[in-house]
N, C-alpha and C positions, 0 to 999 in steps of 0.2 A: 469434662467431656469424656474422659476415659471410662468413667462409670457408666455413662449413657451408652457408649459404644460397646462395652462389655455386655450390658443387659440386652442390647439389640442383637448382638452376635449369638448370645445364648438363646434368645427368643427365636431367631431365624433357624438355628440348628435344631432346636426341639420341635418347632413347627414343621420343618421339612421332614425330619425323621418320622414324626407322628403321622403326617399326611401320607407318606409313602407306606407306612405300616398299615394304616386303616384302609387305604385303597387296595392293597394286596389281600389283606385278611378278608375283606368283603368281596373279593374276586372281581373288583371293578377294573383294575388295571394289572398288566403283567408285572411280575417282580423284576424281570429283566427287560429293559427297553432303553432306547436312546435317551428318553426323558429321564429315566431313573438313574442312568449312569452320569448324565450331565449334572443332576442334582447331587449325586454323591461327590462329584468334583467340586461343586459349589460349597457343599458342607465342609470339605477338607480345606480348600484354598481360601475361603472367606469366613465360614462359620468357625471351625475349630482353630484355624490359624489366627483369627482376630482374638479369640478367647485367650489363646496362649500368649499372643503379643501383649495384651493389656494385663492379664492376670499374672502370668509368669515372667513377663519382661523379656520375651524372646524376639523383640523387634530387631530388624536388621541394623547393623552398625553403620550402614552407608548413609542413613538419613534419620533424623529425629523429627517425627511429625508433631504438629501443634494441634491445639483445640480446633482450629479452622478445618483442618483435614479430617480430624476425628468426627466432628459434627456432621460434615457432609457425607462421609462414608457411612455413618449411622443412618442417614436418610436414604442413601442410594441402595444399600443392601436390600431392605424390604421392598423398595419400589421396584428394583430389578426383578426380584424373586416373584412378586405379585404379578407383574406384567408377563413374565415368562410362563407362569402357570395359567394365566388367563388366556393368553394367545396360543398356548399349546392346544386348547380346545378348538379354537378356530382353525388351527393348522390341520387338525384331523378331518376337517370338512373339505380340504383342498384336494379333491379327487383328481384334478387335472394333472397332478404331479406324476401319476402313473404313466401318462402319455409321453413324458420326456425322459424317463429313466428306463433304460433297457431292462426287459424282464428276465433275460438270461435263461431262456427256456431251452435247456439241453437235456439229452436223454439221461434220466436218473437210473441208469443201469449199473451193474457191477463193472463192466469194462468202461463205461462212460465216466463213472466216479474215479476209477483208478487212473485212467488215462489223463483226466483233467488234473488230478492231484499231482501226478508225475510231471505234467507240463508246467504247472505253477512252481513246483519245487525246483525243477530244472532251471527255469528262468531266474528264480531267486538266487540260485547257486552260481550261475555263470555271471551274474551281475557283480560278483566279487572280483572278477578278473578282467572285466571290460570297462573301459571308460574311467580308469583310475586317475584321479587328480583333476582339479579344477571344477568347472561347472557340472560336467556329467557325473563326477563322483558324488557331488551334493545331491543331484537328482536321483541317482541309484540308491543312495543311502535312505532317501525319503521313501522310496517305493519298495525296497527289498523286503523289509519286515512285513509290510502289508501283503505282498504277494505270498510270502511264506505263511503268514497267518491264514490267508485264504486256503492254502493247501491243507493246513491243520484242520480248518473247518470242514472241508470235504472228507478228510480222513476220519474225523469224529463222526460224521454222518454215516460213513461206511461201517464204523465200529458199532454204532447204535443199531444199524440194520442187521449186522452179522455178529452180534456180540458173543456168540458161542463158538465162533470160528477162530482158531488160533492164528490163521493168516491175517484176519482183520486186526488182531491185537499187534501182530508184527508190523503191519503197515502203519498203524496209528503210532506205535512207539518210535519207529524209525523216522517218520515224518515229523513228529513232535520234537524229538531231540535235535534233528537237523535244523528245523525252523527256529528253535530256540537259540541255537548257536549262530545262525545267520543273522538273527535280529540284534545280536550284541557285537558282531564283528564290525570293525572299522567305525566304532562309535561307542558311546556310553549312556545314551538316553534310556531311561527306564521305561518310557512309553512304548518303545518297540517290543521289548520283552513282555510287557504287560498285555499288549495286543495279542501275542501268541498264547499267553496264558488264559486270557478272557474268552477267546473264541471257543474254547472247549466247553465251559459251562453254558455259553450262549447257545450252541447247537444242542447240548444236552437238555437245556431247559425247554426250548421250543419244540423238540421232538419227543421228549419223554416227561420231564418234571412238570411241565405245564398242565398235564392231565392227571397228576397225582394230587393227593390231599395237600392242603396248605402246610401242615406240619412236616410232611414228608419232603416237600419241595424245599422248604426253608432249611431243614436239617442238612440235606445233601448239599445244597448250595453254600451253606455256612462252612461246611468242611472244606469245600473247594476254595472258598474265599480266604480262609485262614491259611491254607497251604500256599496260595498265590501270594498272600501278604508276607509270609515267611521267606519265600523265594526272593521277592522284591527287596525286602529288608536286608537279606544276606548279600544280594547283588549291590545294594546301595553302598555298603561298606567297602567294596573292593573295585568298583567300576572304574575308578581313576588310577588304579595301582599299576597299570601296564603302560603308562606313558601316553604319548599322543594318540588321540582316538583313531585317526586315520591309519595308524600303523598297527592297530590291534588285529591279529589274525584269528581265524576260527580255532586253530590249534591252541593258541595262547589262552583263549577264553575257555576252551574245553578243559585244559589243565587247571585253570583257575577254579572252575566249577567242581572238578574232581576233588581238589583240595578242600573246598568249602564243604562238600559232602562228607569227606573223611573227618573233618574237625567237628562238624555238626554244631557250630556256634555262629552267632551273628556279631559282627564287629561292634565294638563299643561306639556309641554315638549314631548308629545307623537309624534307630527309631526317631531320634531327635531331628536328623536331617530329612526324614520323611514327613514329619508332622509339623515341625516348626518352619513354616513357609514364610517367604518374604513378600508374598503378594499384597497383604494389607498395607505394609510399609511403602511399597512402590506405588500402590494406588493413591495413598495419601500424598506422596511426592508429586504425582501428576495433578491431583486436585489443588494442591497449594501453589503449583508453578505454571499451570495452564489456565487461562492465557496470560497470567501476570508476568511471567518471565519468558515464556516460549509461545509461539503462535499455535493456534489450533490447527489440526490437520484433518479437515472434513473428509469423510469417506476414505480415509487412508487404508482401513482394513479391507474394504471392497476392492479398491484399486490394487492393493498388494496381492490379493487372491487372484484377480483376473490377469495380472501381468507377470506373476511369478514364473510361469514356464518360459518366459522370454529371457534369453541371456542378457546380462547387463551390457555386454559388448555391443549388442544390437540396439538396446534401449537403455542408454546410460541414465536417463531421467526417471526410470521406473521407481516407484515408492520403496523406501526402506522399511524394514520391520520396526515397529515401535520399540521393541526390546533393544535393538541395536542403537537406536537413537538415544534411548535412556542410558545406555552404557556410557556414551559420550557425556551426556548431561550430568550424570552422577559420578563420572570419573572412575569407572571400574571396568574390569574385564569379566566380571561374574555373569553367569547366566541368570538374567532377571526375569521373574514372573510378573509381567505388567498387570495382569488381571483383566477380566472382561469388563469390569466397571471402569478400570483405568483406561482401557481402549475407548470406551464410550465417552468418557470425560474429555480425553485428549482430542476427540473428533468434534464434540459439540456440547460439552459440559452436561447439564442435566438432560438436555434434549438428546444428546448422544447416548447416555445411559438408557433413556427410555427407548430409543431406537434399537439398541442391542437387545434389550429385553423382549421387544416385540418380534424382531426378526428371528432370534434363536428359539423363541416359543413357537412361532409358526413352523420353523424348520423341524423341530423335534416332533410336533404333532403330525405334520404331513408325512414324515418318514416312518414314524411308528404306525400310522394307519397303513402305509404301503407295506410294511413288514407283516402286519396282520393279514393283508390281502394276499401276500405271496408266501405265506409261511410254509406252504407245501414244496416250495422250490429250494432244494438244498444249495444250488449254485448261487442263487440270489442271497440266501441267508448267510452263506460263507463269505461272500463278497462284502456284504454290509458289516459282518462281524470282524472284518480284517482290520478295522481302524478303531476298535473300542478303547484302546489305551489313549488315543488322541481325543476321543469324545470326553473321557473323564478329565483330561487336561485342558479342555477348552476354557473353563472358568479361570485357570491360572494364566493363560497366555504364554506365548504369543498366539492369540486366538486365530488371527488370520493365517498364520503359518500352519497351525494344526488343521485348519480347514483345508489347506492345500494338501497336506498329508492324507487326509481322509478321502478327498476327491480323487487325488492321483492314484491311490491304491485301488479304489473301485474301478477307475477308468482302465488302468493297466490290467487288472484281473479280467475285466470285460473283453479287452482286446485279445488277451492270451486265450481265453475260452472260445471266442469266436474263430480265431485262427486254428485252434485245435479241432473244432468241429468241421471247419472247412476241409482240412486235410485228412482227418480220421473219423469223420462222421459215421460212415458205415460200420466201423468197428465199435463205436460208442453205442450204436443201436442194435448190436448183435444179440442181446438177450433181453428178457423181460425186465421192466423197471422194478426197483426194490423200494421198500418203505421202511422208515425208522419209527413210525408212529406206533403207539401201543394198541393192544386189542380194543375193539370198540370204536377206534378212530380210523384205523386202516389196518386190516388184517395182515399179520405177518406170520407165516408158518413157522418161523424160528422162535416165536415168543413162547415163554414158559407159562404164560397165564398168571404171573404173580402181580400184574399191575391191575389197579382198580381205577379206571378212567373216571375223572370227574369233569364237570363243566369247566372249561377254561375261563379265564377272565373275560368279561363281557361288557366292555365300555359302551356307553350310549352316546352316539354322535348324532345330533339332530340333522336330518337330511330329508328334505321334502319327498324325494322320489322313494326312498326306502320306507318312510313312514306311511306314505300313501298306499304302497303295495301291501304292507303288513296290516294296515287297517282293514283291507279287504280279505286278508287271509291270516288272521291272528293265530289260528290253530296250528299253522305250519312253522311257527317261529323256532321250535326246538326239534323239528323233524330232520332226519337224514335221508337223503335220496340215494337209492342204489343206481349209480350212474351206468353200471354194466347192463342192467336189464333193458334199458331203452324204452320201457313201457310207461314211464312217468309215475311208477308206484312209489309210495313213501314207506320208509321203515324207521322205526323209532330207535333211540339210542340203545335200548336194550335188546334189539333184534339181532340175532346171530345168523339170520337166513340171508344168504347172498350179500354179504358185507365186504367181500374182497376188494371191490373197487368203489365203495361209496365215498363221497366227497364230504369231509367234515364241514358242517355249517352251510350246506347247499340247500337252496329252496327252489321249487319249480319256477321256471321263467314263463309267465303267461304268454309272452310273445313268441316262444319257441316250444312247441309241443314236445314233451319228453326231454326238454333241455333243462339246464340248471344254471342258476346264477349264484355267486358267492353271497353268504350272509353279510349283513352290514357290520357285524362285530364278531370278535372272537376268532373263529377259524375260517375267515373268508379266503377262498382259494382264488388264485389267478385264473381267469376264464380260459386261458390258453394252456394251462398246466394242470393236468390231473394225474396225481401219483397213483400207481398201482403196485401192489405187492407181487412178489414173484410167485408164480403158480407152483 
């Protein structure tokens, strides 16, 4: 069965990489999306990890899997992947999601961005000194890196909009370095630092690279990806060298990073610890022991996510994370990657795996559609980008815990931003909005004109309302409307006349004379958020 599992793992990896490559090269889907990052995690923690486990013998010493587990894992991997990809398309049609997720419509002005960035970074910093120890320490560690990553996202947007301004570079550099140190203080998880690193290319892609040629976008993102990989590899080798995680200070981490930079080397064994993952082994343990030795735990992931904010002192019976349960069952204190397939099997065997594939496919599709609808809003994009490290880690597990991290980061950023606007709203609205889009998408007087905007990825999502309207007005599908003119006139992508306030991907709304509605794909703007460049 090991040969069968190896062939399936190779097939799943090659198919997923090939599918992502074809979709991006054909401009059908974005190179960066929650779906793409989830699939990268699935490739690492199930595709490559299984290949290494069977081919190179890198299986965890904690458990020796049998043919029973290998055969079922070989079946579950393509089933889960197929369901995830299929229901991702259905999730993209769930337009009602936008009604329950706050739009974060705040002034995208220079003072607005700077004030919000400062507020997020300030809250992330003071979390180091409040609530230390016990339950609140655990909560703050969960959200600190997310809040810091949100600040980096806004600082990146400011840099893209003012990239020839030395002050913008000073702001970005200061915020990025501070956030990176905050993400590794009082902890050693790589996901926190990875979130800070990933939010930079996330904002860069959606506000710049998305409108470049495919080769240009891939080249630039590849350079950033290699740099981030080297940083994570270097950190992997030293992250446990400072003793107990809760006692690690910002100063200690800063000194550690300075020594790493001076040496310029990556500790021996770091690459192996990054790629030789225990997720397939732990998943096989669950497959072979649930329900034979241990009872199934239906809906444990959902219940854990919903009850996690409640202190155990108040709710002693709240569900435990499956990773902690597995530590007892496998008699180890190691940090175990249960695997998203392992979660599904422990909750309902094959039916649980099917359920996880469907649910996470719907979530990825719905959120990526919402991202395309609100791509003009830097606050929303930064908040969503604050948990990207956890998105990649979802296939590894603890899946439910990582969902808590993603949700709590977004919620805390939302609360901080709304409080900031409540107290400092007039200052945030003091100047004209700024734009980080390239010329031809939204005019920016600071642009040097070196960009050659191309059509962004344009996925097709069947939607009766959109299709009915476009069937009546097919010629308007690629038109851009000058929202500043108010006369309902249309301007093509090549027009340079009156383009300062045009909304990318907007079409005339028949129900509102002179109004505009966001296009069904590509650059759909939030109806209540229209970016404008500084005059």
